[in-house]
C-alpha positions as CSV (number, residue, x, y, z in Angstrom):
1,M,52.8,42.9,10.7
2,N,56.0,44.4,12.1
3,N,56.2,44.1,15.9
4,N,57.6,47.6,16.2
5,I,54.5,49.0,14.5
6,I,52.3,47.2,17.1
7,A,54.5,48.5,19.9
8,Y,54.4,52.0,18.5
9,I,50.6,52.0,18.2
10,A,50.2,50.6,21.8
11,Y,52.8,52.9,23.2
12,I,51.3,56.1,21.7
13,S,47.8,55.1,22.6
14,I,48.7,54.4,26.2
15,T,51.0,57.3,26.7
16,L,48.6,59.8,25.1
17,Y,45.8,58.5,27.4
18,I,48.1,58.9,30.5
19,I,49.4,62.3,29.5
20,I,45.9,63.7,28.8
21,W,44.4,62.2,31.9
22,V,47.2,63.4,34.2
23,G,47.1,66.9,32.5
24,K,43.4,67.2,33.1
25,M,43.9,66.3,36.8
26,F,46.7,68.8,37.2
27,H,44.7,71.5,35.4
28,S,41.6,71.1,37.6
29,N,43.3,70.5,40.9
30,G,46.3,72.8,40.5
31,H,44.0,75.8,40.0
32,V,43.7,76.3,43.7
33,F,47.5,76.5,44.2
34,I,48.0,79.0,41.4
35,L,45.1,81.1,42.6
36,K,46.9,81.4,46.0
37,L,50.1,82.5,44.2
38,F,48.2,85.1,42.2
39,K,46.5,86.4,45.4
40,G,42.9,85.7,44.2
41,E,43.2,87.1,40.7
42,V,41.0,84.6,38.9
43,E,41.7,85.8,35.3
44,A,45.5,85.7,35.7
45,T,45.2,82.3,37.5
46,D,43.1,80.8,34.6
47,T,45.5,82.2,32.0
48,M,48.5,80.8,33.8
49,N,46.8,77.4,34.4
50,N,46.0,77.1,30.7
51,I,49.5,78.1,29.7
52,L,51.0,75.5,32.1
53,L,48.6,72.8,30.6
54,I,49.7,73.6,27.1
55,A,53.4,73.5,28.1
56,Y,52.8,70.2,29.9
57,Y,51.1,68.7,26.8
58,L,53.8,69.9,24.4
59,F,56.7,68.7,26.6
60,N,55.3,65.3,27.4
61,I,53.8,64.4,24.0
62,G,57.0,65.6,22.4
63,Y,59.1,63.4,24.7
64,A,56.8,60.4,24.0
65,F,57.1,60.7,20.3
66,L,60.9,61.2,20.5
67,Q,61.1,57.9,22.3
68,L,59.9,56.1,19.2
69,K,63.2,56.8,17.5
70,M,65.2,55.1,20.4
71,W,63.6,51.6,20.2
72,E,65.4,48.6,19.1
73,Q,64.0,46.1,16.6
74,I,61.3,44.0,18.4
75,I,61.3,40.4,17.4
76,S,59.1,38.6,20.0
77,L,56.0,39.2,22.2
78,P,58.0,39.1,25.5
79,Q,60.4,41.7,24.1
80,L,57.4,43.8,22.9
81,I,55.9,43.8,26.4
82,A,59.2,44.5,28.1
83,S,59.8,47.5,25.7
84,L,56.4,48.9,26.3
85,S,56.8,48.5,30.1
86,E,60.1,50.2,30.1
87,Q,59.1,53.1,27.9
88,I,55.8,53.7,29.7
89,G,57.5,53.4,33.1
90,I,60.1,56.0,32.2
91,L,57.3,58.4,31.1
92,I,55.4,57.9,34.4
93,L,58.6,58.5,36.4
94,I,59.2,61.7,34.4
95,L,55.6,62.8,35.1
96,A,56.1,62.1,38.8
97,V,59.4,63.9,39.1
98,T,58.0,66.9,37.2
99,H,55.0,67.0,39.4
100,Y,57.0,67.0,42.6
101,F,59.4,69.7,41.2
102,N,56.3,71.8,40.4
103,M,54.9,71.3,43.9
104,L,58.2,72.3,45.4
105,L,58.4,75.4,43.3
106,I,54.9,76.4,44.3
107,Y,55.8,75.8,47.9
108,I,58.9,78.0,47.6
109,L,57.1,80.7,45.8
110,S,54.3,80.8,48.4
111,K,56.8,81.0,51.2
112,K,58.5,83.9,49.5
113,Q,55.2,85.8,49.2
114,H,54.5,85.4,52.9
115,S,58.0,86.5,54.0
């Protein structure tokens, strides 16, 4: 079996798990922050939270699948592990930066509302 196919299957499985798990955490825990921005309007908060979750999934799953095109030919097990580590690490860094950007945006928006 081609090593790239093994890497693709492992990569997609791991990244989908990470993306879905983090998305569920953001969705459930972020509700409180969005509720504060919408001044207690539960229906608007739920709608916005769901839209953000869908956008999060589309962006990150799309990015994960686009990365498959960028991989070089994998010829050994150490190269397979290194490639998986690099690609998954990049995805986790992107998730972290996106999360901190969103938290900064929520902070700025909440400060503007109280001014």
